[in-house]
N, C-alpha and C positions, 0 to 999 in steps of 0.2 A: 527670252526663255524658250526652251525647246524640250522635246521629249527626251526622257532619260532612261528608256527601256528599250532593249533590242526589239526589232520588228517581230511581230507575231509570226508563227508558222502558218502554213496553209490549212491548218486544222479548221474544219467548218464550224460554224456556230452551233450546228445541230449536235455535234459530238462534244462541244465544250461544256464544262460543268456549269450548273445553274448558279446565278449570282442573285443575291437578295435584292428586293426592290429598293431597300434602304441604300444599298451600295450605289445604284444608279441615281437615286435622289441626291445622295451626297456628292456625286460627281457633278451634277447640275449646279448645286450650290457652290462648289469649289470653282467651277468654270465661270460662274457669274462674277466672282471676285477676280479671277484671272483676266476676264474680258475687260473690266473697267481699268485694271492696272495697266494692261498693255495698250488699251485704247488711248490712255493718257500719254503714251509715248509719241503719238502722232496727231491726236486731235488738236493739240495746242499749236501745232505748226501754222495752221491757217489763222490763228488768233494773234500771232506774233506782231504783224504790222499794226493792228488796232491796239494791242497792249503798248507798243512803242509810242503811239500817239497819245493814248489815254493817260499813261503814267510818265510821259516824257522820258522814256527809258533809252539808254545808250545801246550801241550795237553789241557790246559784250554781254549786256543783260539778256538779250535775246538768246545768245548761246548758253548762258547759265541756266535759263529756264528749262532748256532741254537737257543739257549735259549734267547739270546738278541733279536732276531727277534720275537720270540713267546711272550716274556714278553711285549715288546713295543706294539705289535699288540693288546694284550689283554687289556692293560691299556688304550688304545685310544678308545676302542669300545663304552663305555658308554658316555663319554663326547662328542664324535663325533656324536652319535645318538641324544643327547640333542641339540647340535648346529643345526643339520639338522632339528629337529622339529621346531626350532625357525626361521631359515632363509631359509629353503628349502633344500631338500636332493640333488637336481641336482648339485648345484655348490660345495657342500661338496664332492660329488662323483668325479667330474671333478678335483677339487683341489687335493684330496687325490691320485687319479690315476696319476696325473701329477708329484707329488712329488715322488711317487713310481717309476715312469719311470726314473726320473733324478737320484734317489738314486741307481737304478739298474745299471745305467751307472757308477756311482761312485764306486760301488762294483767291476764292471768289470775292472776299471782302477786303483784300489787300488795298492799301491806300498809296503805296509807293513801290518802286521796283525792289527795294531791299526786303520789304515784307513779303513780296511775291516770291522772290528767289528763296528766301528762308522757308516759306511754307511749301514750296515745290521740293526742296531738299527733304523736308520731313515727310512729304507725301511719297517720295521715292523710297525713303528708308522704310516706311510702312509697307509699301508694295513688296520690298525685298523681304520683309518679315513674314508676310502671309503666303506668298506664292510658293515657297518650298513645300508647304503642306499639301499642295495639289498633287505633286508627283509622289510624295510620301504616301498619301492616302490611296492613290492608284495602286502602288505596290502592295499595300496592306489589304485592300478591299477586293482586288481582282486576282483570280488565279492566272498563271502564266498564259494559258490559252486565250484569255480575254484581255490581257493587258495591252496587246497590240491594238485592239479595237479602241480601248479607252484612250490610249496615247494618240491614236489617229484623230479621235474627236478633239482631244486637247490641241493637237497640232493645227487642226482646222480653225479652232477658236483663236489661236495665236495669229494665224495668217489673216483671218477675217477681221479681227479687232484692229490689228495694225493697219490694214488696208482701208478700213471704213472710217478711220479717225478723221482724215481731212474732209471727207464728205459730210459727216455728221457735224463737225465743227463749222463748216461753211453754212449748212442749213440753219444751225442755231443762230449764228451771227446775222444771217440774212433775215431771220424771223423777228428778232428783237432789236436789231440795230447794233452798230459797232461799239457804241459807248457802254452798253450793258451786255452785249452778246458775248464778249470775251469772258466776262464774269460767269455767265451761265454755262460756258464750256466746262468750268470747274464745278459749278453747283449742280450740274446734271448728274454728278456722281452720287449725290445725297440719297435719293430714294433707293437706288440700287445698293448703296453701301448699307443703309439702315436695314433694308430687307435681307441682305446677305448676312448681316450680323445676327439678326433674329432667327433666320432659318438655320444658320450654322450652329447656333447654340442649341437648337431643338433637334436637328437631324444628325449632325456629325457624331460618329461614335467616339467614346473616350479611349484613352490609352489602354485601359484594361479590357474594354469590349473588343478591340481588334487584336488582342493578344500580343501586343508589342512589348517585348522585354525591356527592362530598364537599360539604357545604354550607359556603359561605363566609360564615358568620354568627356573630358573637360573641354574648355574653349581656350584656344591659344590667343589670349588677349594681347600679348606683346606682338605677335605676328600680325594680328588684325590692325593694331596701331601703326606698325611699320608700313604695311601695304597701303593703308589709308593715307598716311602722310606722304608716301612716295607718289601715289597716283594724283593726289591733290596738288602736290608740287609740280607735277608734269602738266596738269590740266590748267592751272591758274595762268601761267604764262602763255599757253596756247590760246586761251580765250581773251586775256587782257592785253596781250602783246600788241595786237593791231591797234587797239584804242589808244595805247600809251606810247606808240612809236618804237616799240622793242628796245626799251632802256636796258642797262646792264643787268639790273636785277632779274629780268626775265631769263637771261642766259644762265645766271647763277642758280636760279630756282630750278631750271631744267636739269642742271648738273646734280644739284642736291636730290632731286627726285630720282634720278638714275642711281645715285649712291644709296639712297634709302631702300630702293627695290633690291639692290645687290645685298644690302644688309639683311633684308627680309629673307632672301634665299639662304644666306648663311645661318640665320636664326632658325629657319625651318629644319635644316639639317641637324643642328645641335639639339633642337627640341625633340626631334624624332629619336636621336640616339639616346636621349634620356628616358625613353620608353613611353613617352606621352604621344597623344594624337595631335599632329600639327594641323594648322589651318589648311595647308596645301601639302599633301604627302610628296616629298621630293622624289620618291621612287617612281612616281608617275612619269616624271620627265627623263627617266633613264631610257624610255622608249621613244625613239625619234618620231614614230608615227603619231603618238599622242601629242608630242610637242608641236608637230606640224598641224595637227587637228585643232589644237588650242589657238594657234595663230590664225588658222582658217576661220574659227568662230569670231575672233576679234576683227579680222579684216572684212569678213562678209557683212557683219552688222555695222561696221563703219560705213560701208557702201550703201546698204539698204536704208538705214534710218535717215541718212543725210539727203536723200532725193527730195522729200517733201519740204524740208527746210529751204532748200534752194528754190523750188518752184513757188512756194508760198510767198517768199520775199520778192521774187521777180514779178509774179502775177499781180500782186497788190501794190507794193511800194513802187516798183519799176514801171509797170504797165497801167496802173490805176484801175485795176479790176476789183470787183467785190470779193469778199471772203468765199461766198458761194461759188463764184466763177473759179476761184482758186481750187476749191474742193472738187468741182466738176472735172478739172484737169486730171485728177487722180482716179476717176471712175474706171477707166480702162485697166489700170493697174489693179484695182480692187477686184474687178470681174475676173481678170486673169488669175489672181491669187486664189479666189474662191473656187474656180473651176479646177485648177491643178491640185490644190491642197486636199480637195475631196477625194482625189485618186492617188495621193502620194504614198499611202501605205501599200496599196496594190503595186504601184510602180516600183517601190523599194524592194518588195518581194520578188518581182519579176526581173528587174534590171540590176539589182545590187548597187554597187557604187556608181554605176552609170547614171542613176537617177540624180545624184549630186552633180555629176558632170553636166547632165542635161540642164538642171536648174541653174547652176552658176554660169553655164554657157549662154543660156537665154537671157539672164540678167545682164551679162556682159554685152551681148549684142544689142539689147534694148537701150542700155545706158550709153553705149558708143553712138548709136543712132541718134539718141536725144542730144548728146553733146554736139554732133555734127550739124544737127538742125539749128541749135542755138548759135553755133559758130557761123553759119552761113545764111541765116535768115535775118532780114531787116526787122527791127523791133516793131515797126508799123504793120508788118505782115504776119507776125507771130500770133497764132491762134491755137486753141486746144486741139483742133483737128490735126494739126501738124505733128503733135506729140502722141496722138491716139495709138497708132500702131507700135511705136517704140515702147510706150509704157505698158501696153497690153502684153507684149512679148516679155518685158521685164517682170510683169506680174505673174505670168505663167511660170517663169523660172523661179520666182520667189516662193510661190505656193508649192512647187515640187521640191524645193530645197529646205524650207524651214522645218517641216515636221521630221524628216529622216536624218538630218545632219548630225544630231547628237548621238543617234543610235550607232552610227559608223565610227564616231570618235571614241565612244565608250568601248566599242569592239576592239580597240587597240590595247586595252589593258586586261588584266586578269579579272575574273568575275568578282572576287572579294573586294576589288578596288572600284567596282562600277559606281557605287554611290558617291564616293569621293570624287571620281572623275566627272560625274554628272554635275556636281556642285561647282567644280572648277570651270566647266564649259559654260554653264549658265551665267556665272559671274563674268567670264570673259566676253560673253555676248553683250551684256549690259555696259561693260567698260568700253567695248568696241564702239557701241552707240555714242557714249560720251566723248570719246576721243575723235570719232568721225565728225560729230557736230562741231567740236572745237576747231578741228582742222578746216572743215568746209566753211565754217563761219569766218575764219581768218582769211581764207582764200577769197571768199565772196566779197567781203567788205574791203579787204586789202587791195584787190584788183579793180575796185569800183572807181571809175573816173568819169565825171560829168563835165563834158566840154561845152560850157556855155549854158545860158538860161533856157527855160522852156521845157515842156513835157517831152518833146522829141529827144532832146539831149539826155534827159533823165532816163527815158526808156532805153535808149541806145546804150548808155552806160551800164544800166542794170543787166541788160541782155548780154553784153560782153562779159561782165563779171560772172553772171550765171553760167555762161559757157565754160569759163575757167573752173568754176566749182563743180559743174557736172563732169568735166573732164577728169577731175580728181576722183570723184565717185566711180566713174567708169574704170579708172586705173585700179581702184580697190577691188572692184568686181572681177577684173581680169586676174589680179593676184589671187583672189579666192578660188577662181577656176583652176589655176595651176596648183594650188595647195591641196585640192581634192585628191590629187594623185598620191599624196602621202598616206591616205587612208586605205584600210583593207578593202578587198573587192566585195566582201560580204560581211554584214553584221551577224554576230553569232550570239 
């Protein structure tokens, strides 16, 4: 998820119109929900090895736990936003957060891998239901002069929540032990979810109170069904193919997925010509810059969210370290993200598109350096200190990139299309995360070779496999850097 409003002008806070105390209170409640939803995209990474042992889960299950959440999250964003426009975003937020809280409980109580994956998919769906209300309320509660500040705060929450996930997960598992620790990683959402539901019901304004008119837009259910089926058809073989030895059905399913997405595009054109509002307006993609920006969102998030998946599996399963040690490895990335995300709004105003070049460039440099270290370092000599500088550099880049990126993609379309463009971008970010984890998981486990018995052979095998996986993440980051040039030099 990322900001969906153009960067604020340099208007000072002193000259900006006053905003009610309730607006800022509402923002804090909304961001509490967004924090736990995005925290869950990375906090689970450090728990994957203990989940694998505790539930005797297969390699594909580990990818499904992350990818299933991200895909369901992304597919719910646009229809949830549309429903919120029609009936009001307050109760959509409350309902989504309530389902998220209950599904977190279901994850923590899961007795086998099927139950856990199913609960994670519901959890992701719930996150996708309530998160669109955050950007919608910012648009409704804050005047243009202060939206940039509100979106900057949201961008910082996005960067910090994603970066802190592995650390918090490691601390939880270290505190209560691996057998129960992975369950608490999910159950920790309960107090925040319950508090968020109660506060949102009390504080958030209703549809009438914010003066939002009734939206005369239906939901393109056929389009939603086609795009869901197409993406699932692509994701299933990417995740299951390695475990099953890439049988013929995986190739057939990939082809079917491509055909379904092509059919989705044709349906959207027909739906638009009938005078109705499509799930994804085809006119957006008549602009090459927007198309390039959407691909940028997908590719960047494929690179970003896959880093911790690789490191967590390597550090715990391969090198035999604790979940906390795995979380500690990500601290430099978290610090870098926090430092740069706090300044990203100012950097965007001063540097324009160059802030995205700076961010994607630093992420590319950091991941290439991490790849080279994994490629050239003996498993016995690999410590978190060797990855400190590369991950800090990548974190600086991530913090600079995350908040402003959607502002510049939205700037490629006309202002009346900004809302639709923002929904497409947010969806592509989550889908990018799902596809990235699917591909990285396949590369990691597909290239894993353990030559002989003993911990040294296991560590060497996982280090080599992690180098391959990190190399793919670095390639995604470099591709994202090049795609930045498709965007306008300034957000307007």
